C-alpha positions as CSV (number, residue, x, y, z in Angstrom):
1,M,53.1,-49.1,-72.7
2,S,49.9,-50.6,-74.1
3,D,49.6,-54.4,-74.5
4,I,50.3,-54.2,-78.2
5,D,53.3,-51.9,-77.6
6,I,54.8,-54.4,-75.1
7,A,54.1,-57.3,-77.6
8,Q,55.7,-55.5,-80.5
9,N,58.8,-54.9,-78.5
10,A,59.1,-58.5,-77.4
11,K,62.3,-60.5,-78.2
12,M,60.9,-63.6,-79.8
13,V,62.9,-66.6,-80.9
14,P,62.1,-68.8,-83.8
15,V,59.4,-71.2,-82.5
16,I,60.9,-74.2,-84.2
17,N,64.1,-73.7,-82.3
18,L,62.2,-73.1,-79.1
19,A,60.2,-76.4,-79.6
20,K,63.4,-78.4,-80.3
21,D,65.6,-76.9,-77.5
22,K,63.0,-77.0,-74.7
23,Y,60.8,-80.0,-75.6
24,G,62.8,-82.0,-78.1
25,I,60.2,-81.6,-80.9
26,P,61.8,-82.3,-84.2
27,S,61.5,-79.5,-86.8
28,T,60.1,-82.1,-89.3
29,D,57.0,-82.5,-87.0
30,L,56.2,-78.8,-87.2
31,D,54.4,-76.9,-90.0
32,P,55.7,-73.3,-89.6
33,Y,53.5,-70.3,-90.3
34,G,56.3,-67.8,-90.6
35,H,59.0,-67.7,-87.9
36,Y,56.9,-67.4,-84.7
37,K,54.0,-69.8,-85.0
38,A,53.6,-73.3,-86.2
39,K,51.3,-76.3,-86.2
40,L,52.2,-79.6,-84.5
41,S,51.8,-82.7,-86.7
42,L,49.2,-85.3,-85.6
43,E,51.7,-88.1,-86.3
44,Y,54.0,-86.7,-83.6
45,I,51.1,-86.3,-81.2
46,D,50.1,-89.9,-81.9
47,N,53.6,-91.1,-81.0
48,L,53.3,-89.2,-77.7
49,S,50.3,-91.2,-76.8
50,H,52.5,-94.2,-76.0
51,K,54.2,-92.3,-73.2
52,K,52.9,-93.4,-69.8
53,E,54.0,-90.4,-67.9
54,E,51.8,-87.4,-67.9
55,G,52.0,-83.9,-66.3
56,K,49.6,-82.5,-63.8
57,L,46.7,-80.3,-65.0
58,I,45.9,-76.9,-63.4
59,L,42.8,-75.1,-64.3
60,V,42.6,-71.3,-64.3
61,T,39.1,-69.8,-63.9
62,A,37.6,-66.6,-62.5
63,I,34.9,-64.8,-60.6
64,S,31.8,-63.6,-62.5
65,P,33.1,-61.1,-65.1
66,T,32.6,-57.3,-64.6
67,P,33.4,-54.2,-66.7
68,A,36.5,-53.8,-64.5
69,G,38.1,-57.0,-65.9
70,E,39.7,-59.9,-64.1
71,G,42.6,-61.2,-66.2
72,K,42.2,-64.9,-66.5
73,T,44.3,-65.4,-69.6
74,T,46.9,-63.0,-68.2
75,T,47.1,-65.1,-65.0
76,T,47.4,-68.3,-67.0
77,V,50.3,-66.9,-68.9
78,G,51.9,-65.4,-65.8
79,L,51.5,-68.6,-63.8
80,G,53.1,-70.6,-66.6
81,D,56.1,-68.3,-66.9
82,A,56.4,-68.3,-63.1
83,M,56.4,-72.1,-62.8
84,N,59.1,-72.3,-65.5
85,K,61.0,-69.6,-63.6
86,I,61.1,-71.7,-60.4
87,G,62.3,-74.7,-62.4
88,K,59.1,-76.6,-63.1
89,K,58.7,-77.8,-66.7
90,T,55.4,-76.2,-67.6
91,M,53.3,-75.5,-70.7
92,I,50.2,-73.4,-71.0
93,C,47.2,-74.2,-73.2
94,L,44.9,-71.3,-74.3
95,R,41.9,-70.7,-76.5
96,E,42.2,-68.8,-79.8
97,P,40.6,-65.4,-79.8
98,S,37.4,-64.7,-81.9
99,L,37.4,-61.8,-84.3
100,G,34.0,-60.7,-83.1
101,P,35.1,-59.5,-79.6
102,C,38.5,-58.3,-81.0
103,F,36.6,-55.7,-83.2
104,G,33.7,-55.4,-80.7
105,L,33.9,-54.7,-77.0
106,K,36.0,-57.3,-75.2
107,G,39.2,-57.0,-77.2
108,G,41.8,-59.7,-77.8
109,A,42.6,-62.8,-75.8
110,A,46.4,-63.1,-75.7
111,G,47.0,-62.0,-72.1
112,G,48.1,-58.5,-71.1
113,G,51.0,-56.4,-69.8
114,Y,54.1,-58.5,-69.4
115,S,52.1,-61.8,-69.3
116,Q,51.2,-62.3,-72.9
117,V,51.6,-64.8,-75.8
118,V,53.1,-63.5,-79.0
119,P,52.9,-62.6,-81.9
120,M,50.0,-60.8,-80.3
121,E,48.6,-59.3,-83.6
122,D,48.7,-62.6,-85.5
123,I,47.0,-64.5,-82.6
124,N,44.2,-62.0,-82.4
125,L,43.7,-61.5,-86.2
126,H,43.3,-64.7,-88.2
127,F,46.2,-66.6,-86.6
128,T,46.7,-69.8,-88.6
129,G,43.2,-69.7,-90.2
130,D,41.5,-72.3,-87.9
131,F,38.4,-70.2,-87.4
132,H,38.1,-69.6,-91.1
133,A,38.3,-73.3,-91.7
134,I,35.7,-74.0,-89.1
135,A,33.4,-71.4,-90.7
136,V,33.9,-72.9,-94.2
137,A,33.3,-76.5,-93.0
138,H,30.1,-75.4,-91.1
139,N,28.7,-73.3,-94.0
140,L,29.5,-76.1,-96.5
141,L,27.1,-78.3,-94.6
142,A,24.5,-75.4,-94.5
143,A,24.9,-75.0,-98.3
144,M,24.5,-78.7,-98.9
145,I,21.3,-78.8,-96.8
146,D,19.6,-76.1,-99.0
147,N,21.0,-77.6,-102.2
148,H,19.6,-81.0,-101.3
149,I,16.1,-79.4,-100.8
150,H,16.5,-77.5,-104.1
151,Q,17.6,-80.6,-106.0
152,G,14.4,-82.6,-105.1
153,N,14.7,-83.3,-101.4
154,A,15.2,-87.0,-101.6
155,L,15.6,-87.2,-97.8
156,N,12.3,-85.4,-97.2
157,I,13.9,-82.7,-95.1
158,D,11.2,-80.6,-93.4
159,S,12.4,-77.0,-94.2
160,R,10.6,-75.8,-91.1
161,R,12.5,-78.1,-88.8
162,I,16.1,-77.4,-90.0
163,K,18.3,-77.0,-86.9
164,F,21.5,-75.9,-88.4
165,K,22.2,-72.1,-88.9
166,R,25.1,-70.5,-90.8
167,V,28.0,-68.9,-89.0
168,I,30.4,-66.0,-89.3
169,D,33.3,-64.9,-87.0
170,M,32.0,-61.4,-86.4
171,N,29.5,-59.7,-84.1
172,D,26.6,-58.8,-86.4
173,R,23.1,-58.6,-84.9
174,A,21.5,-58.0,-88.4
175,L,22.2,-61.7,-89.2
176,R,20.5,-63.2,-86.2
177,D,17.2,-63.8,-88.1
178,I,17.1,-63.7,-91.9
179,T,15.2,-65.1,-94.9
180,I,17.1,-67.0,-97.5
181,G,16.1,-68.2,-101.0
182,Q,14.5,-65.0,-102.1
183,G,14.4,-64.1,-105.8
184,G,12.6,-67.1,-107.3
185,L,13.1,-70.8,-107.7
186,A,16.6,-70.5,-109.2
187,N,17.8,-69.2,-105.8
188,G,16.6,-72.1,-103.8
189,Y,13.9,-72.8,-101.3
190,L,12.5,-69.8,-99.4
191,R,12.8,-70.3,-95.6
192,Q,13.8,-68.6,-92.4
193,D,17.4,-68.9,-91.3
194,G,20.0,-67.1,-89.3
195,F,23.7,-66.8,-88.3
196,D,25.5,-67.7,-85.1
197,I,29.0,-66.5,-84.3
198,V,31.7,-69.1,-85.3
199,V,32.6,-69.9,-81.6
200,A,29.0,-71.1,-81.1
201,S,29.3,-73.5,-84.0
202,E,28.9,-77.2,-83.3
203,V,31.8,-77.7,-85.7
204,M,34.0,-75.6,-83.3
205,A,32.8,-77.8,-80.3
206,I,33.6,-80.9,-82.3
207,L,37.1,-79.8,-83.2
208,C,37.8,-79.0,-79.6
209,L,36.5,-82.4,-78.3
210,A,37.8,-84.7,-81.1
211,T,40.8,-86.8,-80.3
212,N,42.0,-87.5,-83.9
213,R,41.0,-87.2,-87.6
214,A,38.8,-90.3,-87.5
215,D,37.0,-89.1,-84.4
216,L,36.6,-85.7,-86.0
217,K,35.0,-87.1,-89.1
218,E,32.7,-89.5,-87.1
219,R,31.5,-86.6,-84.9
220,L,30.9,-84.4,-88.0
221,G,28.8,-87.2,-89.5
222,R,26.7,-87.3,-86.3
223,I,25.5,-83.7,-86.5
224,V,21.7,-83.6,-86.6
225,I,20.8,-81.0,-89.2
226,G,17.0,-81.3,-88.9
227,Y,14.1,-83.7,-89.2
228,K,12.1,-85.4,-91.9
229,T,8.6,-84.4,-92.8
230,D,7.3,-87.2,-90.5
231,G,8.3,-84.9,-87.6
232,S,10.5,-87.4,-85.7
233,T,13.2,-88.9,-87.9
234,A,16.5,-87.1,-87.5
235,I,18.7,-86.3,-90.5
236,Y,22.4,-86.4,-90.1
237,A,25.3,-84.7,-91.9
238,S,26.4,-88.2,-92.9
239,D,23.0,-88.6,-94.7
240,L,24.0,-85.7,-96.9
241,K,27.5,-87.2,-97.4
242,A,28.9,-83.9,-96.1
243,H,31.2,-85.1,-93.3
244,G,34.1,-86.2,-95.4
245,A,34.5,-82.9,-97.2
246,M,34.0,-81.0,-93.9
247,A,36.8,-83.1,-92.3
248,A,39.0,-82.4,-95.4
249,V,38.5,-78.6,-94.9
250,L,39.6,-79.1,-91.3
251,K,42.7,-81.2,-92.1
252,D,45.1,-78.5,-90.8
253,A,42.7,-76.8,-88.3
254,I,42.7,-79.9,-86.2
255,K,46.5,-79.6,-85.6
256,P,47.4,-77.6,-82.4
257,N,49.2,-74.3,-82.8
258,I,52.3,-73.4,-80.9
259,V,53.6,-70.0,-80.1
260,Q,55.6,-68.5,-77.2
261,T,55.2,-66.2,-74.1
262,L,57.1,-63.0,-73.7
263,E,59.5,-65.0,-71.6
264,N,60.0,-67.5,-74.4
265,N,58.2,-70.4,-73.0
266,L,56.2,-72.6,-75.3
267,A,52.4,-72.2,-75.4
268,I,49.7,-74.2,-77.3
269,I,46.7,-72.2,-78.5
270,H,43.9,-74.2,-80.2
271,G,40.2,-73.9,-80.5
272,G,38.1,-71.2,-78.9
273,P,34.4,-71.6,-78.1
274,F,32.8,-69.0,-75.7
275,A,31.8,-70.4,-72.3
276,N,28.6,-68.3,-72.2
277,I,27.2,-70.0,-75.3
278,A,29.4,-73.1,-75.8
279,H,31.7,-75.2,-73.6
280,G,34.5,-72.6,-73.5
281,C,37.7,-74.7,-73.5
282,N,40.7,-75.2,-75.7
283,S,41.0,-78.5,-77.6
284,V,41.4,-81.9,-76.0
285,I,44.2,-82.6,-78.4
286,A,46.1,-79.6,-77.2
287,T,45.7,-80.3,-73.5
288,K,46.6,-84.0,-73.8
289,T,49.6,-83.2,-76.0
290,A,50.8,-80.7,-73.4
291,L,50.4,-83.2,-70.6
292,K,52.8,-85.5,-72.5
293,L,55.4,-82.8,-73.1
294,A,55.5,-81.1,-69.7
295,D,55.4,-81.9,-66.0
296,Y,52.7,-79.3,-65.4
297,V,50.1,-77.9,-67.7
298,V,48.2,-74.7,-67.0
299,T,45.0,-74.2,-69.0
300,E,42.0,-71.8,-68.8
301,A,38.2,-72.0,-69.1
302,G,36.1,-69.1,-70.4
303,F,34.3,-66.5,-68.3
304,G,33.4,-67.2,-64.7
305,A,33.7,-70.5,-62.9
306,D,29.9,-71.0,-63.1
307,L,30.3,-71.3,-66.8
308,G,33.8,-72.1,-68.1
309,A,34.9,-74.3,-65.1
310,E,31.5,-76.0,-64.9
311,K,31.7,-77.0,-68.6
312,F,35.4,-77.8,-68.4
313,L,34.8,-80.2,-65.6
314,N,31.4,-81.7,-66.6
315,I,31.9,-81.7,-70.4
316,K,35.5,-81.7,-71.4
317,C,36.8,-83.8,-68.5
318,R,34.0,-86.2,-68.9
319,S,34.6,-86.6,-72.6
320,S,38.4,-86.9,-72.4
321,K,38.9,-88.5,-68.9
322,L,41.1,-85.5,-67.9
323,K,41.5,-84.9,-64.2
324,P,42.7,-81.5,-62.9
325,S,44.9,-81.5,-59.8
326,A,44.1,-77.9,-58.7
327,V,42.1,-74.8,-59.6
328,V,43.3,-71.1,-59.7
329,L,40.4,-68.7,-59.1
330,V,41.2,-65.2,-60.5
331,A,39.8,-62.1,-59.0
332,T,40.6,-58.4,-58.7
333,V,39.8,-56.0,-55.8
334,R,38.1,-53.7,-58.3
335,A,35.9,-56.4,-59.7
336,L,34.8,-57.5,-56.2
337,K,34.0,-53.9,-55.3
338,Y,31.8,-53.8,-58.4
339,H,30.0,-56.9,-57.2
340,G,29.5,-55.0,-54.0
341,G,27.7,-52.2,-55.7
342,V,30.4,-49.7,-56.7
343,E,30.1,-48.3,-60.2
344,K,33.0,-48.5,-62.6
345,D,34.0,-44.9,-62.4
346,H,34.6,-45.2,-58.6
347,L,36.4,-48.6,-58.4
348,N,39.8,-47.0,-57.9
349,Q,38.8,-45.6,-54.5
350,E,39.2,-47.7,-51.3
351,N,35.9,-49.2,-50.2
352,L,36.2,-51.9,-47.7
353,E,32.4,-52.2,-47.1
354,A,31.7,-52.8,-50.8
355,L,34.6,-55.2,-51.0
356,E,33.2,-57.3,-48.1
357,K,29.8,-57.2,-49.7
358,G,31.2,-58.2,-53.1
359,F,33.1,-61.1,-51.5
360,S,29.9,-63.0,-51.7
361,N,30.6,-63.6,-55.4
362,I,34.0,-65.2,-54.9
363,K,32.8,-67.1,-51.9
364,K,30.1,-68.8,-54.0
365,H,32.7,-69.8,-56.7
366,I,35.1,-71.1,-54.0
367,T,32.3,-73.2,-52.4
368,N,31.3,-74.6,-55.8
369,I,34.8,-75.7,-56.7
370,T,35.7,-77.2,-53.3
371,K,32.3,-78.7,-52.3
372,Q,30.7,-79.6,-55.6
373,Y,33.9,-80.8,-57.4
374,N,36.2,-81.7,-54.5
375,L,39.1,-79.7,-56.0
376,P,41.6,-77.6,-54.1
377,V,41.6,-74.0,-55.1
378,V,44.0,-71.0,-54.7
379,V,42.7,-67.5,-55.1
380,S,44.9,-65.3,-57.3
381,I,44.3,-61.5,-56.9
382,N,45.4,-59.9,-60.1
383,H,47.0,-56.7,-58.6
384,F,46.2,-53.2,-59.7
385,T,48.1,-50.2,-58.5
386,F,45.0,-48.7,-57.0
387,D,44.5,-51.6,-54.6
388,T,45.2,-50.6,-51.0
389,D,46.9,-52.7,-48.3
390,D,43.8,-52.8,-46.2
391,E,41.8,-54.1,-49.2
392,T,44.2,-56.9,-49.9
393,K,44.4,-57.8,-46.2
394,L,40.7,-58.0,-46.0
395,L,40.5,-60.4,-49.0
396,K,43.2,-62.6,-47.7
397,R,41.5,-62.8,-44.3
398,K,38.1,-63.6,-45.8
399,C,39.7,-66.4,-48.0
400,E,41.6,-67.8,-45.0
401,E,38.3,-68.1,-43.1
402,L,37.1,-70.4,-45.9
403,G,40.3,-72.4,-45.6
404,V,41.7,-71.1,-49.0
405,K,45.0,-69.5,-49.7
406,C,44.8,-66.1,-51.3
407,V,47.9,-64.7,-53.2
408,V,48.4,-61.2,-54.6
409,S,50.1,-61.5,-58.0
410,S,51.7,-58.7,-60.1
411,H,52.4,-60.7,-63.3
412,W,50.7,-58.0,-65.5
413,A,53.5,-55.6,-64.5
414,D,56.3,-58.0,-63.6
415,G,55.8,-61.1,-65.8
416,G,56.6,-64.5,-64.3
417,A,58.5,-63.0,-61.4
418,G,55.2,-61.4,-60.2
419,A,53.5,-64.8,-59.9
420,E,56.2,-66.9,-58.2
421,E,54.3,-67.0,-54.9
422,L,51.2,-68.3,-56.8
423,A,53.4,-70.8,-58.6
424,N,54.9,-72.1,-55.3
425,E,51.4,-72.5,-53.8
426,I,50.1,-74.4,-56.8
427,V,53.2,-76.7,-56.9
428,E,52.8,-77.4,-53.2
429,I,49.2,-78.5,-53.7
430,V,49.5,-80.6,-56.8
431,D,52.7,-82.3,-55.6
432,N,51.4,-83.1,-52.2
433,K,47.7,-83.5,-52.3
434,D,45.6,-86.0,-54.2
435,A,42.6,-84.3,-55.8
436,K,39.4,-86.3,-55.5
437,F,37.7,-84.7,-58.4
438,D,34.1,-85.6,-59.0
439,Y,31.5,-84.6,-61.6
440,L,28.6,-82.4,-60.6
441,Y,26.0,-85.0,-61.9
442,D,25.9,-88.6,-63.1
443,D,25.4,-89.5,-66.7
444,K,22.2,-91.4,-65.9
445,L,20.5,-88.5,-64.2
446,P,17.5,-87.3,-66.4
447,L,18.2,-84.2,-68.5
448,W,15.7,-82.0,-66.6
449,E,17.4,-82.9,-63.3
450,K,20.9,-82.2,-64.8
451,I,19.7,-78.7,-65.8
452,E,18.2,-78.3,-62.3
453,T,21.4,-79.5,-60.6
454,I,23.5,-76.9,-62.4
455,A,21.0,-74.1,-61.8
456,T,20.4,-74.8,-58.1
457,K,23.9,-76.1,-57.0
458,I,26.1,-73.8,-59.1
459,Y,24.0,-70.8,-59.8
460,G,22.2,-70.7,-56.4
461,A,18.8,-70.7,-58.1
462,K,15.5,-71.6,-56.4
463,E,14.2,-73.5,-59.4
464,I,14.1,-73.8,-63.2
465,V,11.0,-73.2,-65.3
466,A,10.2,-73.8,-68.9
467,S,7.2,-73.6,-71.2
468,A,5.2,-76.7,-72.1
469,K,6.9,-76.7,-75.5
470,I,10.4,-76.8,-73.9
471,H,9.3,-79.5,-71.6
472,K,8.1,-81.6,-74.5
473,E,11.4,-81.1,-76.4
474,I,13.4,-82.1,-73.3
475,D,11.2,-85.2,-72.9
476,K,11.8,-86.1,-76.5
477,L,15.6,-85.7,-76.2
478,Q,15.6,-87.7,-73.0
479,E,14.4,-90.8,-74.9
480,I,17.5,-91.1,-77.1
481,H,20.1,-88.6,-75.7
482,G,19.3,-88.7,-72.0
483,T,22.9,-89.6,-71.0
484,L,24.5,-86.5,-72.6
485,P,25.8,-83.7,-70.5
486,I,24.3,-80.2,-70.4
487,C,25.9,-77.1,-72.0
488,M,24.2,-74.1,-70.4
489,A,24.1,-70.9,-72.4
490,K,23.4,-67.9,-70.1
491,T,24.8,-64.5,-69.4
492,Q,28.3,-64.5,-68.0
493,M,27.8,-61.4,-65.9
494,S,25.8,-63.0,-63.1
495,F,25.0,-66.3,-61.4
496,S,21.4,-65.5,-62.5
497,T,20.0,-65.0,-66.0
498,D,19.8,-61.2,-65.2
499,P,23.2,-59.6,-66.1
500,F,22.6,-56.8,-63.7
501,L,22.3,-58.9,-60.6
502,R,25.7,-58.7,-59.0
503,G,27.3,-60.6,-56.1
504,A,25.8,-64.0,-55.5
505,P,22.0,-63.8,-55.8
506,K,20.0,-66.5,-54.2
507,N,16.6,-68.1,-54.8
508,H,16.3,-66.6,-58.3
509,I,14.5,-68.5,-61.1
510,V,16.2,-69.7,-64.2
511,E,13.9,-69.8,-67.2
512,I,14.8,-72.2,-70.0
513,S,14.1,-70.6,-73.3
514,E,15.5,-73.1,-75.8
515,V,17.2,-76.5,-76.0
516,K,19.3,-77.7,-78.9
517,L,20.9,-81.1,-79.5
518,Q,24.6,-81.0,-80.6
519,N,24.9,-84.7,-81.3
520,G,28.4,-84.5,-82.9
521,A,29.8,-82.5,-80.0
522,G,28.0,-84.8,-77.6
523,F,26.0,-82.5,-75.4
524,I,22.6,-80.7,-75.1
525,V,22.8,-76.9,-75.3
526,V,20.3,-75.3,-72.9
527,I,19.7,-71.6,-73.4
528,A,18.6,-69.8,-70.3
529,G,17.0,-66.3,-70.3
530,N,17.7,-64.0,-73.3
531,M,21.1,-65.3,-74.1
532,M,22.0,-64.9,-77.9
533,T,24.4,-67.0,-79.9
534,M,25.1,-64.0,-82.2
535,P,26.4,-60.9,-80.3
536,G,26.1,-57.4,-81.6
537,L,28.7,-54.6,-81.8
538,P,28.7,-51.9,-79.0
539,K,28.1,-48.2,-79.6
540,V,31.8,-47.6,-79.9
541,P,33.4,-50.8,-81.3
542,T,37.1,-51.4,-80.8
543,A,37.4,-51.6,-84.6
544,E,37.2,-47.8,-84.6
545,K,40.6,-47.7,-82.9
546,I,42.4,-50.4,-84.9
547,D,44.6,-49.3,-87.8
548,I,47.7,-50.2,-89.8
549,D,50.4,-48.0,-91.2
550,D,52.3,-48.1,-94.4
551,N,55.0,-50.3,-92.8
552,G,52.4,-52.9,-91.7
553,M,52.5,-51.9,-88.0
554,I,49.1,-52.5,-86.4
555,T,47.8,-50.2,-83.7
556,G,44.8,-50.0,-81.4
557,L,44.5,-53.7,-80.8
558,F,44.2,-54.8,-77.2
């Protein structure tokens, strides 16, 4: 059966009953959205903060993505179910899917096969409205900027130096660069503008990093929307008195969402920035709540470990003081053969030579995690029926040569039972080894050197380069914001900025094309290469396959 067929045949239980029976969460502290999804009250979460005991945090990440797929979310769900199956009180924390990829190329983000979170259609389509609220809050500020200029511009906003685009939760390349205010004075001030996708919004990042409503509102007020006509004085959302209304719009969106896995284990899904253009992690509130409710928490970070895990560890953990105990690195035999030069149509054929060549990709990720962050790692091979015994034996041997355990998991086909070996390996590590987690760089390191450190140590680059204009912008940011971490935006398909360079390219050059201050989120976005913050739809969008019948049954979603 397809993922959606499996999900629609799931035997769900009312999520309020599940929360009460397994975690003792009172129904009065849940805001239900139907029977199978609910929001957790901030008052209940605040009460949990007094608990001294916390669970242990496990991060699931992956090799560099390929068209063959890897299954990071599927592994997160399967591992969570497996740990509960072996008697370990475990909760998973995931990101919310974006509508852009759901209708575009990538599809949904609720897991797959028999390792899914449900209700799958709801989670992938609108869910509890969090992304809609984020878009409204973001675009409210954008509207107030242009209205302020139209009404006399008392703040002397330089319309040429506005740094705040609009957003929409859809892949739409036509909106990347637009002109607004056309049609005369009644329609506002004529200027260039554009749209980003919602997951790239600073408001999204703020929601995911905020710890409570007060922190949310304060961060929203810190957003730099642009500069005055003197060229140097920053203008903040608080100067426009927009942050209070924005926080009001987000009053429910800040509450974490709870759903369940196919095996009726509780899952928290909250927030969802992309790791190739943002920091790529679920919300701090969700992760910290789960750590108070469970003995073990399994969470994910977007795309490959060079992006999602790097930002999870250097941005999210730095901001929230979270410390992971272990990392699961997800790979597939097919994906590694792709990194070894095999094209997609031939990945189901045994090819030990290509697999050994493609191992360079996973080796670089393993080295980064163990050497740069001092974290223990277990490799999880997401099993496909076409994988041969010789291929899996080769992978296990190569991992063992690096001192890393490699486990073949069949959770896609077998649910939690297929990931029990992985679960036992992880429990063995987190219960018996003290992780000596360390950041990649120090706060006090200059911004340019932070960027250089990420590029050379994590990406394997020879150097970073930038135009004189970019150098000047970085020097200016250094004066006031030099202690902020870096959020790199680059292609997810390669360690380099060239999406077609597979494996683990070395001595490549990373060109910095843009830098953006996200003051409310608390980091500097650095765009490398031709990375865009508004994706386009593919030639054949997934939307062409999605439909709904007269009984409300959705098909074609995956």
